[in-house]
KOLZAZA-978874 format. One record per atom (N, C-alpha, C): residue number from 1; x, y, z. Coordinates in pm, whole numbers. Layout:
REM KOLZAZA-978874
<NUM; <X; Y; Z>>
...
***
This chain:
REM KOLZAZA-978874
<1; <7926; 3718; 11568>>
<1; <8038; 3641; 11619>>
<1; <8163; 3728; 11616>>
<2; <8241; 3722; 11722>>
<2; <8366; 3797; 11727>>
<2; <8480; 3711; 11678>>
<3; <8569; 3774; 11600>>
<3; <8690; 3705; 11558>>
<3; <8801; 3807; 11540>>
<4; <8923; 3758; 11528>>
<4; <9037; 3846; 11510>>
<4; <9040; 3892; 11365>>
<5; <9053; 4024; 11345>>
<5; <9059; 4082; 11212>>
<5; <9184; 4169; 11202>>
<6; <9226; 4196; 11080>>
<6; <9337; 4288; 11055>>
<6; <9279; 4424; 11019>>
<7; <9317; 4525; 11096>>
<7; <9275; 4661; 11068>>
<7; <9385; 4731; 10990>>
<8; <9345; 4824; 10902>>
<8; <9443; 4896; 10822>>
<8; <9410; 5045; 10824>>
<9; <9516; 5127; 10840>>
<9; <9502; 5271; 10843>>
<9; <9613; 5334; 10759>>
<10; <9579; 5379; 10638>>
<10; <9679; 5448; 10556>>
<10; <9697; 5592; 10603>>
<11; <9802; 5661; 10559>>
<11; <9821; 5801; 10597>>
<11; <9697; 5885; 10562>>
<12; <9655; 5970; 10653>>
<12; <9536; 6054; 10637>>
<12; <9409; 5972; 10616>>
<13; <9413; 5847; 10653>>
<13; <9300; 5757; 10629>>
<13; <9172; 5796; 10699>>
<14; <9184; 5866; 10811>>
<14; <9064; 5909; 10884>>
<14; <8973; 5994; 10796>>
<15; <9031; 6067; 10701>>
<15; <8953; 6152; 10609>>
<15; <8869; 6069; 10513>>
<16; <8902; 5941; 10498>>
<16; <8836; 5854; 10401>>
<16; <8765; 5736; 10465>>
<17; <8740; 5746; 10595>>
<17; <8664; 5641; 10663>>
<17; <8747; 5525; 10716>>
<18; <8876; 5539; 10723>>
<18; <8965; 5439; 10780>>
<18; <8990; 5472; 10926>>
<19; <9028; 5374; 11009>>
<19; <9070; 5239; 10976>>
<19; <8952; 5150; 10937>>
<20; <8984; 5050; 10857>>
<20; <8886; 4951; 10811>>
<20; <8943; 4812; 10828>>
<21; <8853; 4715; 10829>>
<21; <8896; 4576; 10834>>
<21; <8948; 4538; 10696>>
<22; <9069; 4484; 10694>>
<22; <9127; 4436; 10569>>
<22; <9069; 4299; 10538>>
<23; <9000; 4287; 10427>>
<23; <8938; 4161; 10388>>
<23; <9042; 4049; 10384>>
<24; <9004; 3932; 10433>>
<24; <9096; 3818; 10440>>
<24; <9158; 3784; 10305>>
<25; <9084; 3800; 10198>>
<25; <9136; 3767; 10065>>
<25; <9255; 3853; 10026>>
<26; <9276; 3966; 10093>>
<26; <9386; 4057; 10060>>
<26; <9508; 4034; 10147>>
<27; <9498; 3952; 10251>>
<27; <9610; 3934; 10342>>
<27; <9738; 3893; 10270>>
<28; <9727; 3807; 10172>>
<28; <9846; 3757; 10102>>
<28; <9867; 3824; 9967>>
<29; <9793; 3930; 9940>>
<29; <9800; 3996; 9809>>
<29; <9836; 4143; 9824>>
<30; <9940; 4171; 9900>>
<30; <9976; 4309; 9928>>
<30; <10018; 4387; 9804>>
<31; <10056; 4317; 9696>>
<31; <10090; 4391; 9574>>
<31; <9968; 4458; 9514>>
<32; <9848; 4417; 9557>>
<32; <9724; 4477; 9506>>
<32; <9656; 4568; 9609>>
<33; <9726; 4601; 9718>>
<33; <9664; 4681; 9823>>
<33; <9621; 4817; 9771>>
<34; <9693; 4872; 9675>>
<34; <9655; 4999; 9613>>
<34; <9511; 4991; 9562>>
<35; <9479; 4885; 9489>>
<35; <9344; 4868; 9434>>
<35; <9241; 4855; 9546>>
<36; <9275; 4781; 9651>>
<36; <9182; 4763; 9762>>
<36; <9154; 4896; 9832>>
<37; <9260; 4973; 9857>>
<37; <9241; 5102; 9924>>
<37; <9152; 5195; 9841>>
<38; <9176; 5204; 9712>>
<38; <9095; 5289; 9624>>
<38; <8950; 5241; 9623>>
<39; <8930; 5111; 9612>>
<39; <8794; 5054; 9610>>
<39; <8720; 5080; 9741>>
<40; <8795; 5104; 9849>>
<40; <8734; 5129; 9979>>
<40; <8735; 5276; 10018>>
<41; <8750; 5364; 9920>>
<41; <8731; 5506; 9942>>
<41; <8854; 5591; 9963>>
<42; <8972; 5531; 9959>>
<42; <9096; 5608; 9979>>
<42; <9128; 5686; 9852>>
<43; <9181; 5806; 9867>>
<43; <9211; 5891; 9752>>
<43; <9342; 5849; 9685>>
<44; <9337; 5837; 9555>>
<44; <9459; 5804; 9479>>
<44; <9564; 5915; 9491>>
<45; <9520; 6036; 9521>>
<45; <9613; 6149; 9537>>
<45; <9701; 6134; 9660>>
<46; <9666; 6046; 9752>>
<46; <9744; 6025; 9874>>
<46; <9869; 5940; 9851>>
<47; <9876; 5869; 9740>>
<47; <9991; 5783; 9713>>
<47; <10109; 5867; 9668>>
<48; <10228; 5822; 9702>>
<48; <10349; 5888; 9655>>
<48; <10357; 5873; 9504>>
<49; <10443; 5951; 9442>>
<49; <10455; 5946; 9296>>
<49; <10498; 5808; 9246>>
<50; <10566; 5730; 9329>>
<50; <10605; 5595; 9288>>
<50; <10495; 5492; 9316>>
<51; <10380; 5538; 9368>>
<51; <10267; 5448; 9393>>
<51; <10276; 5373; 9524>>
<52; <10379; 5398; 9603>>
<52; <10398; 5325; 9728>>
<52; <10330; 5398; 9844>>
<53; <10298; 5320; 9946>>
<53; <10234; 5375; 10065>>
<53; <10269; 5286; 10183>>
<54; <10283; 5347; 10300>>
<54; <10307; 5273; 10423>>
<54; <10183; 5287; 10510>>
<55; <10125; 5175; 10548>>
<55; <10001; 5175; 10626>>
<55; <10026; 5115; 10764>>
<56; <9952; 5164; 10862>>
<56; <9952; 5100; 10994>>
<56; <9857; 4981; 10987>>
<57; <9897; 4872; 11051>>
<57; <9812; 4753; 11059>>
<57; <9820; 4697; 11199>>
<58; <9709; 4642; 11245>>
<58; <9704; 4578; 11375>>
<58; <9590; 4478; 11377>>
<59; <9591; 4393; 11476>>
<59; <9486; 4293; 11494>>
<59; <9397; 4335; 11610>>
<60; <9269; 4307; 11597>>
<60; <9176; 4329; 11706>>
<60; <9057; 4238; 11690>>
<61; <8982; 4223; 11799>>
<61; <8858; 4147; 11792>>
<61; <8748; 4238; 11740>>
<62; <8668; 4187; 11648>>
<62; <8557; 4264; 11593>>
<62; <8438; 4172; 11570>>
<63; <8323; 4230; 11578>>
<63; <8199; 4157; 11547>>
<63; <8189; 4148; 11395>>
<64; <8184; 4027; 11342>>
<64; <8177; 4009; 11197>>
<64; <8059; 3921; 11162>>
<65; <8008; 3944; 11044>>
<65; <7896; 3866; 10993>>
<65; <7951; 3766; 10891>>
<66; <7948; 3639; 10922>>
<66; <8003; 3537; 10833>>
<66; <7908; 3497; 10722>>
<67; <7796; 3561; 10710>>
<67; <7697; 3523; 10608>>
<67; <7744; 3556; 10470>>
***
């Protein structure tokens, strides 16, 4: 089934398998995006010394498995 998803691409994300679909549970929890990015293969070394990061985000239709 196709539905609208949020895609996320952090800086240099292509090296770590991004862009990826941002899980719906994280949409309202941006203070924890650091943890989500690390759990999805992003390198902790890519974060600025203050721990902040600016990511590209967009919406697109994607085939998703609701199971």
